[in-house]
C-alpha positions as CSV (number, residue, x, y, z in Angstrom):
1,X,21.8,-59.0,37.3
2,X,19.6,-56.1,36.0
3,X,17.0,-56.6,38.8
4,X,19.8,-56.4,41.3
5,X,21.0,-53.1,39.9
6,X,17.5,-51.6,40.2
7,X,17.3,-52.8,43.8
8,X,20.6,-51.3,44.6
9,X,19.6,-48.0,43.0
10,X,16.3,-48.1,45.0
11,X,18.2,-48.8,48.3
12,X,20.5,-45.8,47.6
13,X,17.5,-43.6,47.0
14,X,15.7,-44.7,50.1
15,X,18.6,-44.3,52.4
16,X,20.5,-41.3,51.0
17,X,18.4,-39.3,48.5
18,X,14.9,-39.6,49.7
19,X,15.2,-37.0,52.6
20,X,16.8,-34.6,50.4
21,X,15.2,-31.5,48.6
22,X,13.8,-32.2,45.1
23,X,16.5,-31.9,42.4
24,X,17.4,-33.6,39.1
25,X,19.7,-36.2,40.7
26,X,17.2,-37.2,43.3
27,X,14.5,-37.4,40.6
28,X,16.8,-39.7,38.6
29,X,17.4,-41.9,41.4
30,X,13.7,-42.2,42.2
31,X,12.6,-42.8,38.6
32,X,15.3,-45.4,37.6
33,X,14.5,-48.4,39.6
34,X,10.9,-49.1,38.4
35,X,11.9,-47.8,34.9
36,X,14.5,-50.6,34.8
37,X,11.8,-53.1,35.9
38,X,9.8,-51.9,32.9
39,X,12.8,-52.5,30.7
40,X,13.3,-56.0,32.1
41,X,9.6,-56.7,31.5
42,X,10.1,-55.5,27.9
43,X,13.3,-57.6,27.1
44,X,11.7,-60.7,28.8
45,X,8.7,-60.4,26.5
46,X,6.5,-59.8,29.5
47,X,2.7,-58.9,29.1
48,X,2.2,-55.6,27.3
49,X,0.1,-54.4,30.3
50,X,2.8,-55.2,32.7
51,X,5.2,-53.1,30.8
52,X,2.7,-50.3,30.5
53,X,2.0,-50.5,34.3
54,X,5.5,-50.3,35.2
55,X,6.4,-47.6,32.8
56,X,3.4,-45.5,33.9
57,X,4.6,-46.0,37.6
58,X,8.1,-44.8,36.6
59,X,6.4,-41.8,35.2
60,X,4.5,-41.3,38.3
61,X,7.7,-41.5,40.4
62,X,9.3,-38.8,38.2
63,X,6.4,-36.5,38.7
64,X,6.0,-37.1,42.4
65,X,9.8,-36.4,42.9
66,X,9.0,-32.7,42.1
67,X,7.2,-30.2,44.1
68,X,3.9,-28.4,43.2
69,X,0.2,-29.2,42.4
70,X,0.8,-29.8,38.7
71,X,3.5,-32.4,39.4
72,X,1.3,-33.9,42.1
73,X,-1.7,-34.2,39.8
74,X,0.4,-35.6,36.9
75,X,1.8,-38.3,39.4
76,X,-1.7,-39.2,40.6
77,X,-2.9,-39.6,37.0
78,X,0.1,-41.7,36.1
79,X,-0.3,-44.0,39.0
80,X,-4.0,-44.1,38.4
81,X,-3.4,-45.3,34.9
82,X,-0.8,-47.8,36.3
83,X,-3.3,-49.3,38.6
84,X,-5.9,-49.5,35.8
85,X,-3.2,-51.4,33.7
86,X,-2.7,-53.8,36.5
87,X,-6.4,-54.5,37.0
88,X,-6.7,-55.3,33.2
89,X,-3.5,-57.4,33.5
90,X,-4.6,-59.5,36.4
91,X,-8.0,-60.1,34.8
92,X,-6.4,-60.9,31.4
93,X,-3.8,-63.4,32.7
94,X,-5.5,-65.6,35.2
95,X,-3.9,-68.7,36.6
96,X,-5.5,-72.1,36.1
97,X,-6.7,-72.4,39.6
98,X,-9.4,-70.0,40.4
99,X,-10.3,-69.1,44.1
100,X,-13.5,-70.3,45.7
101,X,-16.3,-67.8,45.7
102,X,-16.2,-67.6,49.5
103,X,-12.6,-66.2,49.1
104,X,-13.8,-63.6,46.6
105,X,-16.6,-62.6,48.8
106,X,-14.3,-62.2,51.9
107,X,-11.8,-60.2,49.7
108,X,-14.6,-57.8,48.5
109,X,-15.6,-57.3,52.2
110,X,-12.1,-56.9,53.5
111,X,-11.2,-54.6,50.7
112,X,-14.4,-52.5,51.2
113,X,-13.7,-52.1,54.9
114,X,-10.0,-51.0,54.2
115,X,-11.2,-48.4,51.6
116,X,-13.9,-47.1,53.9
117,X,-11.5,-46.8,56.9
118,X,-8.9,-45.1,54.7
119,X,-11.4,-42.6,53.3
120,X,-12.8,-42.0,56.9
121,X,-9.4,-41.1,58.1
122,X,-8.5,-38.8,55.2
123,X,-11.8,-37.2,54.5
124,X,-11.5,-33.9,56.5
125,X,-8.0,-33.3,55.4
126,X,-8.7,-33.7,51.6
127,X,-10.4,-30.2,50.7
128,X,-10.6,-29.9,46.9
129,X,-8.9,-33.3,46.5
130,X,-11.8,-35.4,47.7
131,X,-13.0,-36.5,44.3
132,X,-9.6,-37.5,42.9
133,X,-8.7,-39.3,46.2
134,X,-12.0,-41.2,46.1
135,X,-11.4,-42.3,42.4
136,X,-7.8,-43.3,43.2
137,X,-8.7,-45.2,46.4
138,X,-11.5,-47.2,44.4
139,X,-9.1,-48.1,41.8
140,X,-6.6,-49.4,44.4
141,X,-9.4,-51.6,45.9
142,X,-10.2,-52.9,42.3
143,X,-6.6,-53.8,41.9
144,X,-6.6,-55.8,44.9
145,X,-9.8,-57.6,44.1
146,X,-8.6,-58.3,40.4
147,X,-5.4,-59.9,41.8
148,X,-7.5,-62.3,44.1
149,X,-10.2,-62.9,41.4
150,X,-7.5,-63.8,38.9
151,X,-6.5,-66.9,41.0
152,X,-2.8,-65.8,40.8
153,X,-0.1,-67.2,43.1
154,X,0.8,-66.0,46.5
155,X,3.8,-64.0,45.3
156,X,1.6,-61.7,43.2
157,X,-0.9,-61.3,46.0
158,X,2.1,-60.3,48.4
159,X,3.2,-57.8,45.7
160,X,-0.3,-56.3,45.4
161,X,-0.8,-56.1,49.2
162,X,2.5,-54.2,49.6
163,X,1.4,-51.8,46.8
164,X,-1.9,-51.1,48.5
165,X,-0.1,-50.6,51.8
166,X,2.4,-48.1,50.2
167,X,-0.4,-46.1,48.6
168,X,-2.4,-45.8,51.8
169,X,0.6,-44.7,53.9
170,X,1.5,-42.2,51.2
171,X,-2.1,-40.7,51.3
172,X,-1.8,-40.3,55.0
173,X,1.7,-38.9,54.8
174,X,0.5,-36.3,52.3
175,X,-2.9,-35.3,53.8
176,X,-3.1,-36.3,57.5
177,X,0.4,-36.5,59.2
178,X,2.0,-33.2,59.9
179,X,4.8,-34.2,62.4
180,X,8.1,-34.0,60.5
181,X,9.4,-37.1,62.2
182,X,6.4,-39.1,61.4
183,X,6.5,-38.0,57.8
184,X,10.1,-38.9,57.6
185,X,9.3,-42.4,58.8
186,X,6.3,-42.7,56.5
187,X,8.1,-41.7,53.4
188,X,10.6,-44.5,53.9
189,X,7.9,-46.9,54.7
190,X,6.2,-45.9,51.5
191,X,9.4,-46.3,49.4
192,X,10.5,-49.6,51.0
193,X,7.1,-51.2,50.4
194,X,6.4,-49.6,47.0
195,X,9.6,-50.7,45.1
196,X,9.4,-54.4,46.5
197,X,5.8,-54.5,45.4
198,X,6.6,-53.6,42.0
199,X,9.6,-56.1,41.9
200,X,7.6,-58.9,43.3
201,X,4.7,-58.3,40.8
202,X,7.2,-58.4,38.0
203,X,8.9,-61.5,39.1
204,X,5.6,-63.2,39.6
205,X,4.7,-62.8,35.9
206,X,8.2,-63.5,34.7
207,X,8.1,-66.8,36.5
208,X,4.7,-67.9,35.4
């Protein structure tokens, strides 16, 4: 029931509030869904790192719902910390079935190609943000590799894939794409992949 409430709030935000100008009510709607997920992880006695990752993500949502470089950098740090918490979580709670080495090597190669392609398309648009974006992108890649290396089930891998997708689209929305119509579509694509990603990751751990 609580997860349904979080999903409804996320849907309301994505459809009605997302296109609006920053404001307190918009920030509240953006922050609440993942904050509720963190609360669910807490009351269900989920791993501490999962609770931390969700709480840090909710903080990132709050910061990124506001305008300005300070809010953006605070959001970047929050999500960077959330990704690092997920990396530690995936490596700390492996499933009994470990993937074959050939799969790990393939994941390393594919992840490296995705990261290199993303950085290549972003590079000339980043200006003074080059170093932070490089670090952030590498941590995203580490999260994906950690999820596969842990041998977790397909549900978790799907959630992580959606999370990586939402981050890469967000980066291009912020730094590359200038057309207002494209940015509007991208912002919805980010939200409607990001929240399901967090929900799926939570459910994958609560079911394990």
